[in-house]
C-alpha positions as CSV (number, residue, x, y, z in Angstrom):
1,F,-49.5,-83.9,129.6
2,T,-52.7,-86.8,129.4
3,G,-55.7,-84.2,129.7
4,T,-57.1,-81.1,127.1
5,F,-55.6,-77.9,126.4
6,D,-58.0,-75.6,125.2
7,G,-56.8,-71.9,124.5
8,L,-60.0,-70.9,123.7
9,G,-58.0,-68.7,121.1
10,H,-55.9,-67.0,123.0
11,V,-52.6,-66.4,122.1
12,I,-48.9,-67.5,124.0
13,K,-46.8,-64.8,123.4
14,N,-43.0,-64.7,123.3
15,L,-41.8,-67.9,124.7
16,T,-38.2,-68.7,124.9
17,I,-37.2,-72.4,125.6
18,K,-33.3,-72.9,125.6
19,N,-31.9,-76.6,125.2
20,P,-33.2,-78.2,128.4
21,V,-32.0,-81.1,130.1
22,D,-32.5,-83.3,133.4
23,N,-30.0,-83.6,136.7
24,D,-27.5,-85.7,134.8
25,G,-27.7,-83.1,131.3
26,N,-29.0,-84.9,129.6
27,G,-31.7,-83.0,126.8
28,L,-35.4,-83.2,127.0
29,D,-38.4,-83.4,124.8
30,T,-38.8,-79.8,124.2
31,G,-41.2,-77.9,123.4
32,L,-44.0,-75.9,125.2
33,F,-45.4,-79.4,126.1
34,G,-42.8,-81.9,126.4
35,S,-44.9,-84.8,126.2
36,A,-48.5,-86.2,125.4
37,E,-50.0,-89.2,125.5
38,G,-54.0,-89.9,124.8
39,A,-54.1,-85.4,124.9
40,T,-55.9,-83.2,123.0
41,F,-54.3,-79.7,122.1
42,R,-56.9,-77.5,119.8
43,N,-57.8,-73.8,119.6
44,I,-54.1,-72.4,120.6
45,G,-51.0,-69.9,119.0
46,L,-47.8,-69.5,119.9
47,T,-46.5,-66.3,118.8
48,N,-42.9,-65.5,117.9
49,V,-41.5,-68.5,120.0
50,N,-37.6,-68.6,120.5
51,I,-37.1,-73.0,121.0
52,S,-34.2,-74.7,120.9
53,G,-33.6,-78.6,122.4
54,S,-30.9,-80.7,122.6
55,G,-33.0,-84.5,123.4
56,Y,-34.6,-86.4,121.3
57,V,-37.6,-84.1,119.9
58,T,-38.8,-80.9,119.7
59,G,-41.6,-78.9,118.8
60,G,-43.0,-75.3,119.3
61,L,-46.5,-76.3,120.8
62,L,-44.9,-80.6,121.8
63,G,-42.2,-82.6,121.5
64,Y,-43.6,-86.5,121.4
65,G,-46.9,-87.3,121.0
66,E,-48.8,-90.7,120.9
67,G,-52.7,-91.4,120.2
68,I,-52.8,-87.2,120.5
69,T,-55.2,-84.9,118.6
70,I,-54.1,-81.5,117.6
71,E,-57.0,-79.1,115.9
72,N,-57.0,-74.9,115.5
73,A,-53.2,-74.2,116.7
74,Y,-50.7,-72.8,115.2
75,V,-47.0,-71.8,115.6
76,T,-44.5,-68.6,114.6
77,G,-41.2,-67.6,115.3
78,K,-38.5,-69.8,115.7
79,V,-37.8,-73.8,115.7
80,T,-34.4,-75.6,116.2
81,G,-33.4,-79.3,117.1
82,T,-29.8,-80.4,117.5
83,A,-30.6,-84.4,117.8
84,T,-33.5,-86.3,115.8
85,A,-36.8,-85.2,114.6
86,T,-37.6,-81.2,114.5
87,G,-40.7,-80.3,113.8
88,G,-42.5,-75.8,113.6
89,L,-45.5,-77.8,116.0
90,V,-44.0,-81.3,116.5
91,G,-41.0,-83.2,116.9
92,E,-42.7,-86.6,116.4
93,I,-45.9,-88.3,117.1
94,E,-47.4,-91.4,116.6
95,N,-51.3,-92.3,115.9
96,A,-52.2,-88.5,115.7
97,L,-54.6,-86.5,114.1
98,I,-53.5,-82.9,113.2
99,N,-55.7,-80.5,111.7
100,N,-56.9,-76.9,110.6
101,S,-53.2,-75.7,112.2
102,Y,-50.1,-73.8,110.5
103,V,-46.6,-73.0,110.6
104,L,-45.0,-69.4,109.8
105,G,-41.5,-69.5,111.0
106,D,-38.2,-71.2,110.4
107,V,-37.1,-74.7,111.4
108,S,-33.8,-75.8,111.8
109,G,-32.0,-79.4,112.6
110,K,-30.0,-82.7,112.0
111,Y,-32.1,-85.2,111.1
112,T,-35.8,-85.7,110.4
113,V,-36.9,-82.1,110.0
114,G,-40.4,-81.0,109.0
115,G,-41.9,-77.3,108.8
116,L,-45.1,-78.5,110.8
117,A,-43.7,-82.1,111.6
118,G,-41.0,-83.8,112.3
119,S,-41.6,-87.9,112.5
120,F,-45.0,-88.4,111.4
121,S,-46.3,-92.7,112.1
122,S,-49.5,-93.6,111.8
123,S,-51.6,-90.3,112.1
124,T,-53.0,-88.1,109.7
125,I,-52.5,-84.7,108.6
126,T,-55.6,-81.8,107.0
127,N,-56.3,-78.8,106.1
128,A,-52.6,-77.7,107.9
129,Y,-49.6,-75.3,105.6
130,A,-46.0,-74.5,107.0
131,T,-44.0,-71.0,105.3
132,G,-41.2,-71.0,106.5
133,A,-37.7,-72.5,105.3
134,V,-36.4,-75.6,106.1
135,S,-33.1,-77.0,106.9
136,G,-31.0,-79.7,108.2
137,I,-29.0,-82.8,106.5
138,D,-30.7,-85.6,106.3
139,Y,-34.6,-86.9,105.4
140,I,-36.0,-83.3,105.1
141,G,-39.1,-81.4,104.3
142,G,-41.5,-79.0,104.2
143,L,-44.0,-79.8,106.1
144,V,-42.9,-83.8,106.8
145,G,-39.5,-84.7,107.7
146,F,-40.4,-88.5,107.6
147,S,-43.9,-90.1,107.5
148,T,-45.1,-93.9,107.1
149,M,-48.5,-95.3,107.4
150,S,-50.2,-91.9,107.1
151,N,-52.6,-90.1,105.6
152,I,-51.6,-86.9,104.1
153,A,-54.3,-84.3,103.0
154,K,-55.3,-80.6,101.9
155,V,-52.6,-79.2,103.0
156,Y,-49.3,-77.2,100.8
157,A,-45.4,-75.8,102.3
158,T,-44.2,-73.1,100.8
159,G,-40.9,-72.4,102.4
160,A,-37.8,-73.1,101.0
161,V,-36.3,-76.7,102.1
162,S,-32.6,-77.7,102.2
163,G,-30.1,-80.6,103.3
164,T,-28.8,-83.0,102.4
165,N,-30.0,-86.4,101.2
166,Y,-34.1,-87.1,101.0
167,I,-35.1,-83.7,100.4
168,G,-39.1,-82.9,99.2
169,G,-40.4,-79.3,99.3
170,L,-43.1,-81.3,101.1
171,V,-42.3,-84.4,102.4
172,G,-38.7,-85.5,102.8
173,H,-39.2,-89.3,103.2
174,A,-42.7,-91.5,103.0
175,N,-43.2,-94.8,103.0
176,Y,-45.7,-97.8,103.8
177,E,-48.7,-96.8,101.9
178,T,-48.1,-93.3,102.7
179,L,-51.1,-91.5,101.0
180,I,-50.8,-88.0,100.3
181,R,-53.7,-86.9,98.6
182,G,-54.3,-83.4,97.6
183,T,-51.4,-81.0,97.9
184,F,-48.8,-79.3,96.6
185,A,-45.0,-77.6,97.1
186,T,-43.6,-73.9,95.7
187,G,-40.8,-73.7,97.9
188,K,-37.0,-73.9,96.6
189,V,-35.3,-77.6,97.4
190,T,-31.9,-78.6,97.7
191,G,-30.2,-81.2,98.7
192,N,-27.5,-83.7,97.0
193,T,-29.4,-87.2,97.0
194,D,-32.8,-88.3,96.3
195,V,-33.8,-84.3,96.2
196,G,-37.6,-83.7,94.7
197,G,-40.3,-80.7,94.5
198,L,-43.0,-82.9,96.4
199,V,-40.8,-85.9,97.6
200,G,-37.4,-86.3,98.8
201,Q,-38.0,-90.3,98.5
202,G,-41.1,-92.5,98.2
203,D,-41.4,-96.3,98.6
204,N,-44.2,-97.9,98.6
205,I,-46.8,-94.8,98.9
206,I,-49.6,-93.4,96.5
207,I,-49.3,-89.4,95.3
208,E,-52.4,-88.2,93.5
209,N,-53.9,-85.1,92.9
210,T,-50.6,-83.0,93.8
211,Y,-48.2,-80.7,92.2
212,A,-45.2,-79.3,92.6
213,T,-43.8,-75.7,90.8
214,G,-40.4,-74.5,92.9
215,P,-36.8,-75.4,91.4
216,V,-34.9,-78.0,92.6
217,T,-31.0,-78.1,92.8
218,G,-29.3,-81.6,93.5
219,D,-26.7,-84.3,92.1
220,T,-28.6,-87.9,92.1
221,N,-32.2,-88.5,91.7
222,V,-33.5,-84.6,91.4
223,A,-36.9,-84.1,89.9
224,G,-39.7,-81.9,90.1
225,L,-41.5,-84.4,92.0
226,V,-40.5,-87.4,93.4
227,G,-36.5,-87.7,93.7
228,S,-36.5,-91.2,94.2
229,S,-39.8,-93.9,93.6
230,E,-40.0,-97.6,94.4
231,K,-42.8,-99.1,94.2
232,L,-45.4,-96.1,94.2
233,T,-48.3,-94.9,92.5
234,I,-48.6,-91.5,90.8
235,D,-51.8,-90.1,89.6
236,N,-53.1,-87.0,88.3
237,T,-49.6,-85.0,88.8
238,Y,-47.9,-82.0,87.5
239,A,-44.0,-80.4,88.2
240,A,-42.8,-77.4,86.6
241,G,-40.2,-76.0,89.0
242,K,-36.6,-75.7,87.3
243,V,-34.6,-78.9,87.8
244,T,-30.5,-79.5,88.4
245,G,-28.8,-82.4,88.4
246,V,-26.5,-84.4,87.3
247,K,-27.4,-87.9,87.2
248,N,-31.1,-89.2,87.3
249,V,-32.5,-86.0,86.5
250,G,-36.2,-85.4,85.1
251,G,-39.1,-83.5,85.1
252,L,-41.6,-85.6,87.1
253,I,-39.3,-88.3,88.5
254,G,-35.7,-88.8,89.4
255,R,-34.5,-92.2,89.7
256,D,-37.8,-94.9,88.9
257,V,-38.3,-98.5,90.3
258,L,-41.7,-99.7,89.6
259,T,-43.8,-96.5,90.0
260,I,-46.7,-96.9,88.4
261,I,-47.7,-93.3,87.2
262,K,-51.0,-91.9,85.6
263,A,-51.7,-88.8,83.7
264,S,-49.1,-87.0,85.5
265,L,-47.0,-84.1,83.7
266,W,-44.3,-81.8,83.8
267,D,-43.7,-79.1,81.8
268,T,-40.7,-78.8,79.5
269,E,-39.8,-75.3,79.2
270,T,-39.7,-74.5,83.1
271,T,-38.2,-77.8,84.6
272,G,-35.4,-77.5,81.5
273,Q,-36.2,-81.8,81.2
274,S,-36.9,-83.3,78.3
275,Q,-37.3,-86.0,80.0
276,G,-39.9,-87.3,82.9
277,I,-38.3,-89.8,84.2
278,G,-34.7,-89.3,84.8
279,K,-33.8,-93.5,85.3
280,S,-36.6,-95.8,85.0
281,D,-36.5,-99.7,86.2
282,D,-39.7,-101.1,85.2
283,N,-41.6,-98.0,84.4
284,N,-45.2,-98.2,83.8
285,G,-46.5,-94.6,83.2
286,E,-48.9,-92.5,81.5
287,T,-45.7,-89.1,82.3
288,S,-46.3,-86.0,79.1
289,G,-44.4,-83.1,79.3
290,A,-45.8,-80.1,77.3
291,T,-45.0,-76.8,77.0
292,S,-46.1,-74.4,79.4
293,A,-48.7,-72.4,76.9
294,V,-50.5,-76.3,76.0
295,L,-50.2,-77.0,80.0
296,R,-52.5,-73.5,80.6
297,T,-54.6,-74.9,78.6
298,Q,-57.7,-77.3,80.5
299,K,-58.2,-79.5,78.2
300,T,-54.9,-80.9,78.5
301,Y,-55.7,-82.0,81.7
302,T,-59.6,-82.9,81.3
303,D,-58.3,-85.2,77.9
304,A,-56.1,-87.3,80.6
305,G,-58.6,-88.1,82.6
306,W,-58.4,-84.8,85.5
307,D,-61.7,-83.6,87.3
308,F,-62.3,-80.2,87.4
309,T,-66.3,-80.6,89.2
310,D,-64.8,-81.5,92.9
311,T,-60.5,-81.5,92.4
312,W,-59.4,-79.2,90.2
313,F,-59.8,-75.6,89.0
314,M,-57.8,-73.7,86.5
315,L,-58.7,-70.3,84.4
316,D,-58.4,-71.6,81.2
317,G,-55.5,-70.2,79.1
318,Q,-54.6,-67.9,82.1
319,T,-52.9,-70.7,85.0
320,R,-52.3,-74.0,85.9
321,P,-54.3,-76.0,87.9
322,F,-55.4,-75.3,91.2
323,L,-57.0,-77.5,94.1
324,R,-60.2,-76.5,94.6
325,F,-59.3,-76.6,98.2
326,E,-57.1,-74.0,98.7
327,H,-60.1,-72.1,97.5
328,S,-60.8,-69.5,101.3
329,Q,-63.3,-66.5,102.0
330,T,-60.4,-65.3,104.2
331,I,-57.8,-63.8,101.6
332,T,-54.2,-64.2,102.8
333,N,-52.2,-65.3,99.9
334,P,-52.1,-65.0,95.9
335,R,-53.9,-68.0,95.1
336,Q,-56.5,-67.2,97.2
337,L,-57.3,-63.6,95.9
338,Q,-57.0,-65.6,92.6
339,L,-59.5,-68.4,93.3
340,M,-62.4,-65.9,94.2
341,A,-62.8,-66.7,90.7
342,M,-64.3,-69.9,92.0
343,D,-67.2,-68.2,93.9
344,L,-68.5,-64.6,92.4
345,T,-71.4,-64.6,94.7
346,L,-69.4,-65.2,98.2
347,D,-68.2,-62.1,100.1
348,Y,-64.5,-62.3,101.2
349,T,-61.9,-60.8,103.4
350,L,-58.5,-59.7,103.2
351,G,-57.1,-61.2,105.8
352,A,-53.1,-60.3,105.3
353,D,-50.7,-57.7,103.4
354,I,-50.5,-60.0,99.6
355,D,-47.2,-58.9,97.7
356,M,-48.3,-60.2,94.1
357,Q,-44.8,-59.8,92.5
358,A,-43.1,-63.3,93.9
359,A,-46.2,-65.3,92.7
360,L,-45.9,-64.1,89.2
361,Q,-42.4,-63.6,88.4
362,A,-41.0,-65.6,86.0
363,S,-38.6,-68.8,86.0
364,H,-36.1,-68.0,83.4
365,T,-34.8,-64.5,82.6
366,D,-34.1,-65.3,78.9
367,T,-35.7,-64.6,76.0
368,N,-39.0,-66.6,76.0
369,T,-41.5,-65.1,77.9
370,D,-43.7,-68.0,78.2
371,R,-41.3,-69.6,81.3
372,Y,-43.0,-69.1,83.8
373,S,-43.0,-72.3,86.2
374,G,-45.8,-70.6,89.0
375,M,-49.3,-70.5,88.6
376,W,-49.8,-67.4,86.5
377,G,-47.9,-67.2,82.7
378,P,-46.9,-64.5,81.1
379,K,-50.4,-62.1,80.8
380,G,-50.3,-62.3,84.3
381,F,-53.3,-62.4,87.2
382,D,-56.5,-62.7,85.7
383,P,-59.3,-59.9,86.8
384,I,-61.9,-61.5,88.8
């Protein structure tokens, strides 16, 4: 497909695609659109999809795309791939833009699997999110499975992520100057090697103004933020989820090689880790571990140079720092409900039912009632 597909805000419901093949029985690129080049997709929703593919790429809206633009698009339902590159919205894209799009649904595959996109090259994602469970074998991420030379900004993932190697709450593996800025992940992350609350493995990338709060479990190179890092720059980040591993385990980074770390913190109580980096070779960093109470104090961050005018927002003594881009006048999750405090003069609409229990619950079951890995502490929600 090389044209423009404008849904004009309409929805395609109950789309089912089951392992399409060519005349020789080989699996085809799978999605509403199998492949596209130079095309534009906008203002379209796919709800309650059930899509499975056995070809190289599988996605909800699009299997493979090059030089494409996707704006104001969403997918709900289930997407399954049995080969390589599976994503809830797109399987694999190159030289592309995804903006203001999301996926609500589970995504599963084998290699290179992401809640929004499986494989992502020389492209940009902004204002996007995925909330479903993501599972596979290697290169598995809550939003993107594999990213190279790309920009990922103002995005988040909240679903559980599971696999074997290179498993991340947001991105499984990122390399070659990928920039991850203004992002967060909150889902449970489980794997074996290179397992991180935000990124499983990073090589020559930049991570700044990000956080991760989900529990992380693995064997080797396991951490609250990045499982394994080489030649990374990490700036203004924090991690709070419980971290469990065997070898090279840290509150922030599991295994580090030549990483520059600035103004980054981890919660020593909720991560259960006394050291920020499990094993380091030539690290040059500023990492700080502190208690939950200290990390819900704004001065802790302003003293480290964090920007609370344009980038971060918190209710001092009550919450961990939020990213300001999370604010919305249409309230669909607990964060947005709390962030009404950013501007009390605006009009707000409740856009979905909200269950506060999971957001407010403790991550630990012992007698220390301050061990909450999420945004709120023992005092709960702060009145607006």
